VMD Tcl script that draws the C-alpha trace (Angstrom):
set ca {
  {2.48 0.74 17.46}
  {0.64 3.91 17.54}
  {3.45 6.73 17.17}
  {5.89 4.97 14.86}
  {6.56 6.47 11.89}
  {4.92 3.68 8.96}
  {7.16 3.85 5.52}
  {5.81 2.73 2.41}
  {8.46 1.81 0.35}
  {8.39 2.25 -3.54}
  {10.81 2.37 -6.80}
  {10.44 4.90 -9.43}
  {10.24 3.15 -12.42}
  {12.57 3.85 -15.47}
  {14.49 6.58 -13.26}
  {17.52 6.44 -14.96}
  {16.86 5.33 -17.92}
  {13.31 7.66 -18.50}
  {13.71 10.37 -16.00}
  {17.12 11.10 -14.26}
  {17.55 12.26 -10.73}
  {17.75 16.40 -11.21}
  {14.53 15.92 -13.58}
  {12.71 14.26 -10.53}
  {13.85 17.59 -8.29}
  {12.26 20.28 -10.84}
  {9.27 18.04 -11.52}
  {8.18 17.85 -8.05}
  {8.96 21.06 -7.15}
  {5.22 22.37 -7.69}
  {4.10 20.01 -5.44}
  {5.70 20.85 -1.87}
  {8.90 21.93 -0.15}
  {12.29 20.35 -1.00}
  {14.93 19.63 1.46}
  {18.18 18.27 0.79}
  {18.96 15.32 3.37}
  {21.79 13.19 4.41}
  {23.79 11.87 1.12}
  {22.37 12.74 -2.11}
  {18.55 12.25 -1.22}
  {15.87 14.48 -0.81}
  {12.76 15.34 1.01}
  {9.12 16.19 -0.82}
  {6.83 18.11 1.97}
  {3.75 17.89 0.12}
  {1.90 21.72 0.53}
  {0.24 23.62 -2.01}
  {1.94 27.18 -3.21}
  {0.29 30.39 -3.30}
  {-1.78 30.43 -6.94}
  {-1.25 26.67 -7.34}
  {-4.24 24.33 -6.67}
  {-2.39 21.06 -7.68}
  {-2.95 19.20 -4.28}
  {-6.50 19.38 -2.69}
  {-5.11 19.44 1.16}
  {-2.06 19.61 2.28}
  {-2.38 17.87 5.58}
  {-3.45 14.28 3.86}
  {-0.55 13.80 2.07}
  {2.70 11.68 2.42}
  {6.25 13.14 3.16}
  {8.58 11.73 0.59}
  {12.05 10.73 0.49}
  {13.35 10.55 -2.69}
  {16.39 8.17 -2.90}
  {19.63 8.80 -5.64}
  {18.90 4.62 -6.65}
  {15.33 5.73 -7.29}
  {13.84 3.88 -4.35}
  {11.17 6.24 -2.32}
  {10.16 6.17 1.04}
  {6.67 7.61 1.70}
  {6.00 8.31 5.28}
  {2.16 7.36 5.92}
  {1.16 7.92 9.37}
  {-1.73 9.04 10.22}
  {-2.69 8.54 6.58}
  {-5.75 7.21 5.37}
  {-4.81 4.57 2.42}
  {-6.99 6.09 -0.22}
  {-4.94 9.84 0.03}
  {-1.82 7.79 -0.24}
  {-2.26 6.24 -3.09}
  {-4.39 9.09 -4.68}
  {-1.00 10.78 -3.86}
  {1.22 8.09 -5.70}
  {-0.91 8.52 -8.80}
  {-0.39 12.45 -8.72}
  {2.91 11.95 -8.20}
  {3.22 9.46 -11.14}
  {1.53 12.09 -13.05}
  {3.80 14.94 -12.54}
  {7.22 13.08 -13.25}
  {5.44 10.71 -16.10}
  {6.99 7.46 -15.19}
  {4.84 4.51 -12.89}
  {5.89 4.76 -9.62}
  {5.70 0.77 -7.83}
  {4.96 0.64 -3.88}
  {4.65 -2.12 -1.94}
  {1.03 -3.30 -0.73}
  {0.09 -2.06 2.51}
  {-2.55 -5.81 2.74}
  {-5.40 -2.99 2.77}
  {-6.85 -3.96 -0.82}
  {-8.86 -6.62 -1.49}
  {-6.46 -9.57 -2.95}
  {-6.36 -10.86 -6.75}
  {-8.85 -13.39 -7.16}
  {-6.36 -15.08 -10.24}
  {-3.13 -14.57 -8.09}
  {-4.83 -16.28 -5.46}
  {-5.99 -18.95 -7.51}
  {-2.39 -19.47 -8.37}
  {-1.10 -19.66 -5.15}
  {-3.66 -22.09 -4.36}
  {-2.74 -24.29 -7.65}
  {1.04 -24.24 -6.67}
  {-0.06 -25.46 -3.31}
  {-2.23 -28.37 -4.42}
  {0.06 -29.20 -6.84}
  {3.50 -29.00 -4.54}
  {0.77 -30.90 -1.67}
  {-1.06 -33.52 -3.75}
  {-4.41 -32.31 -3.58}
  {-6.44 -30.94 -6.11}
  {-10.04 -28.79 -5.32}
  {-12.07 -31.23 -3.73}
  {-10.46 -34.39 -5.24}
  {-7.17 -35.01 -3.39}
  {-4.78 -36.81 -4.77}
  {-3.50 -40.00 -3.09}
  {0.21 -40.97 -2.46}
  {1.52 -44.16 -1.69}
  {4.43 -42.18 -0.27}
  {4.61 -39.03 1.85}
  {7.72 -37.27 1.75}
  {9.57 -36.49 5.38}
  {9.12 -33.13 6.18}
  {10.27 -30.33 4.01}
  {9.28 -27.81 6.92}
}
mol new
graphics top color blue
foreach p $ca { graphics top sphere $p radius 0.5 }
foreach p [lrange $ca 0 end-1] q [lrange $ca 1 end] { graphics top cylinder $p $q radius 0.2 }
display resetview
């Protein structure tokens, strides 16, 4: 998969309610170059403008596509996950609203979430933390 464009999807929470699409465009102008793309979306290519030090380095932040439905696509090929998350946090600060994004699977799993999944699995399949429940009748294959 080398050379592919990896895209991290996300969405702007509160888009339309707490921030408009036009406000987003105005607020992100200080983060780099904005270009209109097909339809009503726009692209942000992050870089520091002269005299502004909002970003640390030009080449380590993702290009972002903002869509009219308040979804965003971060193009992350060749970027470190930590820098992508750092940029999303900066972008969220600039916008003043949170940005939800998909998990790349590179973070450690949440132990509580994993425990819930395990409990659900054991409940559905009749077991429990080393003390299996014996079932007299076994359901025929829900696979």
